[in-house]
N, C-alpha and C positions, 0 to 999 in steps of 0.2 A: 503494498501499499505507498502509495506516496503521499506527498505533502500538499494539502488546498489550501488555499487563498481564499477565506468569504471577505468580500470586499465590498464598500460604497453600500454595510449597512445603518441604517436610516438612526435608530436608539439600540444601543446593543447595554444589555443588562450583564453582567457579569457575578455579581454578589461578594465583588471583593474590593472592600472600602479599600484598598491599594490604588487601585487603577480608576480611572476616569472621577469624576466629583468630588471624591472623597466619603461618599454616603454610603449606606449599606449594601443601594444595589450594585455601585461600582461600575453608576452609569455612564459610556461613554458615549460621545455624537460625533457623526461622520465616523464610522468605526470598521474594522477588519480582523478577522481573526484568522488564524493559521493552524490547521489542523494537521497533525502527524502522527501515523502507528496509533491511530484513534482515543488521540490524547491533545488537547490544546495545547499548542506547542508558543502562541504568543498573543496577545490582544490586546489592542491599541487604534489610535486613529488612524483611517485609512493615508492619508497621505505619507505615512512613518512607515508602511506594512512591509517586513520582506517578501524576498519574493517565493515562490510556491512551485510546485511541480505541477501544477494547475489552478486554473480561477475559476470563482462561481462570483456572480455580480448578484446582491442580494438588491440590488435597483432601489434603495430607498426605505427596506421592509425592515421591521425591530427582528431583531433575533433573542430571545430568553433563553436560560437555562432547559432541559428537558424538564417537565413536570415528574416531581416524586410523591408519587401518591401514598403515601404510608399506613393505608388501613382499607385492606378490603376483604370480603369474603364473595369469593369467584368459583368456588369446587360446589358446586351445588345443580340438583336438577331443579325443574318444577317450575308454576307460575305461581302470583299470588296477586294478581289482578283482583281478582274479587275483593278479598282484604282489603285494598288498596282503595277499590270502588264505596266499600261498605265504610272505610275510613272518613273521607271524601262524604261521605254525606252522615258523618256525627257519630261516629263509634270512635271511640280509643284507643291509644297505642298502647298495646305492652309484649312487653316477650314472651307469653307461651305463641303466639305466631310463625314464630320459626319450629315450634313441631312440625306443620304442614310441610315447609320444605326438607327438616327431616327423613321425613316417612317419603318424600320424592326421588330423594338423592341416594338413601339406602338401596333404593328399586331399580337404580339409573349404574348402567353398562359402564366399564369405565372407559370403555373408548366413547360413550354417549358423556359423560364428565369431563374428555379431556379436552372434547369437541366446543363446549359450548364455554370452556377454561377460554379458549383459546378464541373463540365469537369474541370474547367479549375484548380479553387482550388485545386484539386489533385493532376494536375499534374505540379503547382508548390511546394505541398508539396516533390511531389517527388524528385524535385529540390535542396529541402533544405529551402523551404520559411513557418515561425512555424506562422508568424504575417504579416499581409496586412490589408491596406485600401483599400477603393474600394468606388468608387464615382454614383453617379446620373447622367442624363446630358444624355441621350439618349430617354425621353420622355416627357419634353419639355412641359406638360401641369400637371394642378394640379394632377390630377388622375395618371398619368405615372408617376412622380418623387416620390410619395408618395407609391407607391407599387414597383419600383426598390428599394425605401432602405428600406421598409420594410421585403422586400426577402431577402437583403443584411444584415440587422441584424440579421437575424437566425445562419449567419455566423464568424461574425465579429464585434469586440465592437469599430471598425476603420472605420465609416461609416460618407462619407461627403457628406453635400448637395451641387448640382453643376446644378442647375438649370439656372442659366447662365455659362451654357457652350459656347450655341451660342442661338442668338434671331429666336428663334420660328419660323419657317416658319408661322407659324398661325396670326405670329404676320410682318411678313418681309416690311408692310408699315407703322411698330409704335413700334419702337425699346421702348420707352420713355415708350407705356402702357404694353410692356413686362417688363420689369422691374419694373415696376408699380407691376405688378401679384407676379414678383419670391420678391419680395419685401414686400406681401401682403401676399393675399391669399395661393398662393402656398408655402410658408415659413411657413405660422400658419400650413399647412398641413405636413408641411414634418420635421419641430422642433423635433418634438417629437419624430424621428427614427434617429437622427443622432448626431453625437458628433462637427460636420466641418461642416464649412461653406466655400465654394472654386467659383472662377470667372477667365474664363479665359478671362484676358484683353491684350488686342491682336490687331492689324486692323484684320478686317473681324470681330468679335465677342465682346466683351463690352472696351471701353474706359476709360479714368481714374478714370470720374466721375462714373459714370456707375457702375464702378467697384466698387469704394468708396462706391455709396448708395447699392448694394448689401452684402458688409465686413458687414458698419456696423447696416444694417435690423439684419443682423444673429447673430449678439455679443447683440445685445437689445434682442435675444430672449433665452442667453444663448453658443448659437454656438464658435465653437475657431474659427478664418480665418485661411486658408491657401489662395495660390494664385499661378494660371499661369501665370508664369511673364516671360516676352520680352524672348518668346520662335523664333517667327520668325521675328521680327524687334525691337528694342528698343523703350524702350516705359515707361511708369510709375510704371507698375507692381512691380518693384522692392523697390523702393521709397515707394509706397505706404507697402507695405507688411511688411515693417523696422517698419515706422510710425506708422502700427496699432498694431504692435508686435506680428505681426502673427507667429505661428510654424515654414513656410518654405513657401519658395520661389522657385516655381518648375519652372525647365526647366535652367532657369540665361543662356543663350547660345549668348545672345549679349548684354553688359553690358559695363558702361561709368567708370571709376576709381572712381566717387561718387559711383554707384550702389557696387563697390566691397566694398569699403570702408567702407559705410553703413550696408552692411552684415557683416562684419567683427566688428563692432563694437557692433551691436543689437544680442538679440535674436534669431533670425531668422535662420533655416537652410538652406543653397542654396540645392535642392536636384537637382541633375543632374541625365538624365534618357538620358542614351546613345544608348538606342535601337530607341529612336525617330530618332536621327543623323543618327543613321545608315537606317533604315528604308525609311527615305525622301533624302539621299545626302546631310543631312544638315549639316551645320560648326557646327565644336563640340564645345561643350563648355570648357571653359580652365579652370580645376580643378587647375591646378599648380597655377595659377594666383590668384585663392581663399583661397588655401591652407596656399601662400606666406602669405597672409595679414590676414591669422589670424580667416579665417571665418569659420565655423562648416560647414562640406558638407557630404549631405546622398547622397546615389545610389539605383536607382528604377527603374523596367521594364518600368513602363508606359503601361504594360498594356491595349491593346485593339484593334481593330478590324482594326483600318485605319492608325495610325502610329507609332504603336508600337505593333504589335502584335506575343510578346515575352515573357512567364514567367518564367522565367531563371534566377536568379540572376547570377551564375558562368555567365554566357553568356555577361553580363553586367559587369559584374566586370573585366571579359579577354576586353573588348572594353574601360574600364575608361584607361588601365591602359597602352594598346595598343597607343590609339589617343586620351587623355584625360591627360597627365601628370601626371596619378600619380604610385606610386608603388605600388609591389602587398598589401603593409601592408597597405598602407592610404586605397584601394580599400575596404580590406576587413573590417576593420575597419567602412568605410561609408556606406556596405551593413548591417550591422550588428549596433553596437553602434549606428553611423548618422543618421540610419532609426529610432530606434528609441528614440534618440533626435529627429527628427523631429515628434515623432509623442507624442512628452514629456511625455514620457515612461522610468522608470528609471526600471523596472524590468525586461526587457526585454535588447535583443542587449551584454550580456554579464554572462560570466561563473563564479561569485564570488559569496562565499557565502550570502543569502538570494535571489537568482536572482530565475526567476523561470527557471526549470531545459528543455527548450529547445537547443537542440542539430543536429547538422551534424557532422557525422561520412565520412570522405574521403578516399576513396579508394585510398590514396597519404602519403606518410610521412609528408609532411610541407602543410601550407597553401597555399604559393607560386604558387604550382601546380595549383590554379584556373585560373591564366593567363598564367603561364609557357606551360601549358595542354589544350590550349581553344577547346571548341567543346565535350572532352571525358567526359560520361558521370561518374564523379568521384563520388558521392552524392552515398553513400554506406549505412549508416541507417540513418534517422532521428528520432530525437524522442524531444515529445512534454509534458511540463508538467510531467518529469520523465518517461511517460510509451512511448514505441518503438510504434511510429504508421507507419513507412515504413520500 
C-alpha cells in the first residue's frame, strides 16, 4: 500500500489539540492528510502538504475521524415492531421486552445471526462508523451466549460478554441461580471470546449486589468492566462503575450530584445513548451537566431491536445537540474521541500522526452540518485503515 495525500479538505477535525486551532477538535481549515500503511502520517494545511504516491481531492469537503460506536447489541434475530408501535401509542418501556428477542435469537441459526450482524455493520459503515463494540445478551444460555460472542469476534475486537442482560426466562424463579450461572459456567465459556464484561444494573434486571458479583467475576477472568447504569431509574450502577474503574457507565440518564462528581473525578466515561431516549420517549440525559463538571462523555447508538433501533451516529449527534445540551463540536468529539476513550483506545477517534487512518468525508464544508442538517445523508465516503471502504 502506497501513501495517499487527501488534499483540499474544507475543515479537518483531528481531535488533537496540538494541531490546528488548539481546541479539543484540533480543527484545521484548508487542510490535508497523508495516509501511509493504514495510518495517518501527516496532518496540516494543504499548502504545506508533503508529496505522496497518490492524491485524492476532497474538493472542499469536511473530514472527521471515523465514528466510534462504543455500545451496540447487534447479535440478535427477530423484530419488535409491535412493541415499538405499542410504546408510541402510550405503553411505557421496561426491561422485560428483551425476552422477545431472546426467544427469536435462540431459534436462529448461526448463519442467520451472522447475516443479520453484517447487514447492520454495513449499514453503520455507510454512515461513517469505522469502529464498533457489540455485546451478547440475547441468548442467556451457555451455548447461545458463547456462540453470539464467537460470531461477533469475527467482525470486531470490541466484544462484550453481557450474559447479565436480564435474568433468563429459564431462571425466572431463581435469580440467584442465574447469577451463579453467569459468573460460573457461562463466564468460563464466554471469556475467551470477549474483551469486556457488562451488566444491566437496573430495576427489572440486576441489583447492585448482583451486578458487583457479575463484574468482579469477569474481572477475575481478565475482562474489563462496563455497566448499563441509571437508565430507567436512579440506582447504584454509576457508583459501582466508578468504584471498579469500569471503562464506561452507559445511559447515565438519572444521576445525582454525587454520581456526576464521581464520573468527573474518575476514569469512567459517561456514554450517552440518545437513540434510546428518542425511541422510548424517555427523559434525556443531561450532557451539559456532565461536561460542565469535567466528565468525559461519549455518544453511541445503542443499536438494538427493542429500545434504539438506529445505527446512525450522525442521527445521535443531531439528537445530542438538539436535546441534550451539547454543542456541535462537543457532540462530534464525543462520537469519535469520546467513543475511543470509552473503549480505552488511543489509535482511533483522531486523525493525527500515528492514528489509524479511519476517516469520514462529509458532503458538507464543516462538521457542524452533522447537527445543522439532521437526517440528511451527508457521509460521502468512508476510509478504513487507509483504504476507501464506502
